[in-house]
C-alpha positions as CSV (number, residue, x, y, z in Angstrom):
1,X,113.0,127.5,111.9
2,X,110.2,126.7,114.3
3,X,107.5,124.2,113.6
4,X,104.0,123.9,115.0
5,X,101.5,121.1,114.5
6,X,97.8,121.7,114.6
7,X,95.6,124.8,114.5
8,X,95.5,125.2,118.2
9,X,99.3,125.6,118.4
10,X,99.6,128.4,115.8
11,X,102.0,131.0,117.3
12,X,100.2,134.3,116.7
13,X,103.4,135.9,115.5
14,X,103.7,139.3,117.2
15,X,105.6,141.1,114.5
16,X,103.3,139.7,111.8
17,X,104.2,137.4,108.9
18,X,104.5,137.0,105.2
19,X,102.8,133.6,104.6
20,X,102.8,131.1,101.8
21,X,100.5,128.1,101.6
22,X,100.7,124.7,99.9
23,X,101.2,121.0,100.1
24,X,104.9,121.5,99.1
25,X,105.4,117.8,98.2
26,X,109.0,117.5,97.2
27,X,109.7,121.3,97.8
28,X,110.5,121.6,94.1
29,X,111.7,124.6,92.0
30,X,108.1,126.0,91.8
31,X,107.7,125.8,95.6
32,X,111.1,127.4,96.1
33,X,110.1,130.3,93.9
34,X,107.0,130.8,95.9
35,X,108.8,130.6,99.2
36,X,111.6,132.9,97.9
37,X,108.9,135.6,97.1
38,X,107.5,135.1,100.6
39,X,110.9,135.4,102.4
40,X,111.9,138.4,100.3
41,X,108.7,140.3,101.3
42,X,109.2,139.3,104.9
43,X,112.8,140.6,105.0
44,X,111.7,143.9,103.3
45,X,108.9,144.4,105.8
46,X,110.9,143.2,108.9
47,X,108.4,140.5,109.6
48,X,108.5,136.7,109.9
49,X,108.5,134.4,106.9
50,X,106.0,131.5,107.4
51,X,104.6,128.6,105.5
52,X,101.3,126.7,106.0
53,X,101.3,123.1,104.9
54,X,99.5,119.9,105.7
55,X,100.4,116.8,107.6
56,X,99.3,114.6,104.6
57,X,98.3,115.0,101.0
58,X,94.7,116.4,101.0
59,X,93.5,113.5,98.8
60,X,94.5,111.0,101.6
61,X,91.5,112.5,103.4
62,X,89.2,113.5,100.6
63,X,89.7,110.6,98.1
64,X,92.2,108.0,99.5
65,X,92.0,105.9,96.4
66,X,93.3,108.8,94.3
67,X,96.0,110.0,96.6
68,X,99.4,110.1,94.9
69,X,102.7,108.6,96.1
70,X,104.6,111.4,97.9
71,X,108.0,112.8,96.8
72,X,109.1,113.2,100.4
73,X,108.1,112.0,103.8
74,X,106.8,114.5,106.4
75,X,110.2,114.6,108.0
76,X,112.1,115.1,104.7
77,X,109.7,117.9,103.7
78,X,110.4,119.8,106.9
79,X,114.1,119.3,106.3
80,X,113.8,120.7,102.8
81,X,111.6,123.6,104.0
82,X,114.2,124.5,106.6
83,X,116.8,125.0,103.8
84,X,114.7,127.8,102.2
85,X,115.1,130.3,105.0
86,X,111.6,130.2,106.5
87,X,111.2,131.3,110.1
88,X,108.2,129.2,110.8
89,X,106.2,126.3,109.4
90,X,102.7,125.6,110.5
91,X,101.7,122.0,109.8
92,X,97.9,121.7,109.8
93,X,96.2,118.3,110.3
94,X,94.2,117.8,107.1
95,X,91.3,115.9,108.8
96,X,87.8,115.4,107.5
97,X,86.7,118.1,109.9
98,X,89.3,120.6,108.6
99,X,88.3,119.8,105.0
100,X,84.8,121.2,105.8
101,X,86.1,124.6,106.8
102,X,84.9,127.6,104.8
103,X,87.4,129.9,103.1
104,X,86.4,132.6,105.6
105,X,87.1,130.4,108.6
106,X,90.5,129.3,107.2
107,X,91.5,132.9,106.7
108,X,90.3,134.0,110.1
109,X,91.6,131.1,112.2
110,X,94.8,130.3,110.4
111,X,96.1,133.4,108.6
112,X,94.7,136.2,110.8
113,X,94.5,134.8,114.3
114,X,97.0,132.0,113.9
115,X,99.8,133.7,112.0
116,X,99.1,137.5,112.1
117,X,99.5,137.5,108.3
118,X,100.5,140.8,106.6
119,X,101.1,139.3,103.2
120,X,100.0,136.0,101.7
121,X,101.5,134.3,98.6
122,X,100.0,131.4,96.8
123,X,100.5,129.7,93.4
124,X,98.4,130.7,90.3
125,X,95.1,128.9,90.4
126,X,95.2,128.1,94.1
127,X,91.9,127.1,95.7
128,X,91.0,126.7,99.3
129,X,88.2,125.9,101.7
130,X,85.3,123.4,101.5
131,X,84.8,122.1,98.0
132,X,87.6,124.5,96.8
133,X,85.2,127.4,97.1
134,X,87.9,130.0,97.7
135,X,90.2,131.4,95.0
136,X,92.8,134.1,94.8
137,X,90.2,136.8,94.2
138,X,88.3,135.8,97.4
139,X,91.6,135.6,99.3
140,X,92.4,139.2,98.1
141,X,89.0,140.4,99.2
142,X,89.3,138.8,102.6
143,X,92.8,140.2,103.0
144,X,91.6,143.7,102.4
145,X,89.1,143.2,105.2
146,X,91.6,141.6,107.5
147,X,94.7,143.7,106.9
148,X,96.9,141.6,104.6
149,X,97.7,141.6,100.9
150,X,97.4,138.6,98.7
151,X,99.5,137.7,95.6
152,X,99.4,134.8,93.2
153,X,102.9,133.7,92.0
154,X,103.7,132.2,88.6
155,X,105.4,128.9,89.2
156,X,106.5,128.3,85.6
157,X,110.2,127.6,85.6
158,X,111.5,124.5,83.9
159,X,111.2,122.8,80.5
160,X,108.7,125.4,79.3
161,X,105.9,124.4,81.6
162,X,104.7,124.9,85.2
163,X,106.8,122.9,87.7
164,X,104.5,120.6,89.6
165,X,104.7,117.6,91.9
166,X,102.6,115.7,89.3
167,X,105.2,116.2,86.6
168,X,108.0,115.0,88.9
169,X,106.1,111.9,90.1
170,X,105.6,111.0,86.4
171,X,109.3,111.4,85.7
172,X,110.3,109.3,88.7
173,X,107.8,106.6,87.9
174,X,109.2,106.4,84.4
175,X,112.8,106.2,85.6
176,X,113.6,109.7,84.1
177,X,115.6,110.5,87.1
178,X,117.5,113.4,85.5
179,X,114.3,115.0,84.5
180,X,113.0,114.8,88.0
181,X,116.2,116.4,89.3
182,X,115.8,119.3,86.9
183,X,112.3,120.0,88.2
184,X,113.2,119.4,91.9
185,X,116.3,121.6,91.8
186,X,118.1,118.7,93.5
187,X,118.5,115.0,93.0
188,X,115.5,112.8,93.9
189,X,116.2,110.8,97.1
190,X,114.5,108.2,99.4
191,X,115.0,107.6,103.1
192,X,114.5,104.1,104.5
193,X,115.5,101.7,107.2
194,X,117.9,99.0,106.3
195,X,116.2,95.6,106.8
196,X,117.2,92.0,106.4
197,X,116.9,90.7,102.8
198,X,118.0,87.4,101.2
199,X,121.7,88.1,101.9
200,X,122.3,87.1,98.3
201,X,124.4,90.1,97.5
202,X,127.1,89.2,99.9
203,X,127.4,85.7,98.4
204,X,127.8,87.4,95.0
205,X,130.6,89.7,96.3
206,X,128.3,92.8,96.4
207,X,126.7,93.0,99.8
208,X,123.7,95.3,99.5
209,X,121.6,97.3,102.0
210,X,117.9,96.5,101.5
211,X,115.6,99.5,102.2
212,X,112.2,99.1,103.7
213,X,109.9,101.0,101.4
214,X,107.2,103.3,102.8
215,X,104.2,102.4,100.5
216,X,103.2,106.1,100.6
217,X,106.4,107.3,98.9
218,X,107.3,107.5,95.2
219,X,110.2,105.4,93.9
220,X,111.9,105.1,90.6
221,X,110.9,102.6,87.8
222,X,112.5,99.2,88.0
223,X,116.1,99.4,86.9
224,X,119.7,100.0,88.0
225,X,120.8,103.4,89.0
226,X,124.0,105.3,89.8
227,X,123.4,106.8,93.2
228,X,124.9,108.0,96.5
229,X,123.9,106.7,99.9
230,X,124.2,108.5,103.2
231,X,124.6,106.8,106.5
232,X,125.5,108.5,109.8
233,X,126.4,111.7,107.9
234,X,128.8,110.1,105.5
235,X,128.2,109.7,101.7
236,X,129.2,106.6,99.7
237,X,129.0,106.0,96.0
238,X,126.2,103.4,95.6
239,X,125.1,101.2,92.7
240,X,121.4,100.7,93.3
241,X,118.8,98.2,92.0
242,X,115.1,99.0,92.1
243,X,113.3,95.8,91.3
244,X,112.3,92.2,92.0
245,X,115.5,90.1,91.2
246,X,114.1,88.2,88.2
247,X,117.3,86.1,87.9
248,X,116.3,84.5,91.2
249,X,112.7,84.0,90.4
250,X,111.2,87.5,91.1
251,X,108.1,88.2,89.1
252,X,107.2,91.8,88.3
253,X,103.5,90.9,88.5
254,X,103.5,89.7,92.0
255,X,106.9,90.2,93.7
256,X,107.1,93.4,95.8
257,X,109.6,95.9,94.5
258,X,112.8,96.4,96.7
259,X,115.5,98.9,96.7
260,X,118.9,97.3,97.2
261,X,122.1,99.4,97.2
262,X,125.8,98.5,97.2
263,X,127.9,101.1,99.0
264,X,131.3,101.2,97.5
265,X,134.0,101.1,100.2
266,X,131.6,100.7,103.1
267,X,132.4,98.1,105.7
268,X,130.2,97.4,108.7
269,X,126.7,96.5,109.7
270,X,123.8,98.7,108.4
271,X,120.8,96.7,109.8
272,X,118.5,99.1,111.5
273,X,120.2,102.2,110.2
274,X,118.4,104.9,108.3
275,X,119.8,105.3,104.8
276,X,119.3,108.0,102.3
277,X,119.6,107.0,98.7
278,X,120.2,109.9,96.2
279,X,119.6,108.9,92.6
280,X,121.9,110.4,90.0
281,X,121.3,108.5,86.7
282,X,119.6,105.5,85.3
283,X,122.0,102.9,84.0
284,X,119.8,100.2,82.6
285,X,116.7,98.1,82.9
286,X,116.5,95.3,85.4
287,X,116.9,92.1,83.5
288,X,117.0,88.3,84.0
289,X,120.4,86.8,83.4
290,X,121.1,83.3,82.0
291,X,123.6,82.5,84.8
292,X,124.8,83.9,88.1
293,X,128.3,84.5,86.5
294,X,126.6,86.7,83.9
295,X,124.9,88.6,86.7
296,X,128.1,89.1,88.7
297,X,129.9,90.4,85.6
298,X,127.1,92.9,84.9
299,X,127.0,94.0,88.6
300,X,130.7,94.9,88.3
301,X,130.0,96.9,85.2
302,X,127.2,98.7,87.0
303,X,129.6,99.6,89.9
304,X,132.2,100.8,87.4
305,X,129.7,103.0,85.6
306,X,128.4,104.3,89.0
307,X,131.9,105.3,90.0
308,X,132.4,107.1,86.7
309,X,129.2,109.1,87.2
310,X,129.2,109.7,91.0
311,X,132.9,109.3,91.8
312,X,134.7,106.5,93.7
């Protein structure tokens, strides 16, 4: 899969392309259905399969105060898109200037000149252009004039409703990690750099890796989770706490949330490493313990429960 960034670097695909368009945050089941329709059409026609996406959530430009937390970083989104079989991904910089483009300019500059579109697939209800002036009917009309077909794809597919990034964010924020996985078609994960914490875990017999959280990314509700963690290509069973350490004075009202994960069987220094934490199940709420011994006993039970769910 090739990736270009910016309108000026669009490849002008010689053989033409079947193109899908979207934010693709999380690359969930609905997105995958849309991409699968696109790649199927591309293979049938002997043309390239391409996706157009943005370098940020559009609301980060249009209404920053309303921008949601993302289900995946830019790097993770491209990794997930690569798994779908696309030949090309065009990442467009969603700047203030770009947001002013008319639907007609978007079609001409991106789809026709930039990607040589022969077929375009979008989700039901998709809107585009300045002030969301364009819809599927306009896309179809412009396609007839420019030599491509347009089709809206139904993204319904899980739990009796349309699969959406909004539904998944709500599930993650509520700690319903299994629900999020069902909508994503994979387990929810977070990538982060391991940074120095309080080194308290080691003194308790459970040395933890502390992840630096990107404030733009979604993370699960406070609690303890059965998880896996990947470092340098190897996976480890990982009992993971998302929270503020109330036993040691953390206050949910003012203390920043941290992700701390204990990798079963890992020995070594993780500082500075990039860790992927993949959440499997929520074990319990984060709680304040009466004593350190009570906390240690519960941590052992959490590790035991994690090993039963994920495997030792």
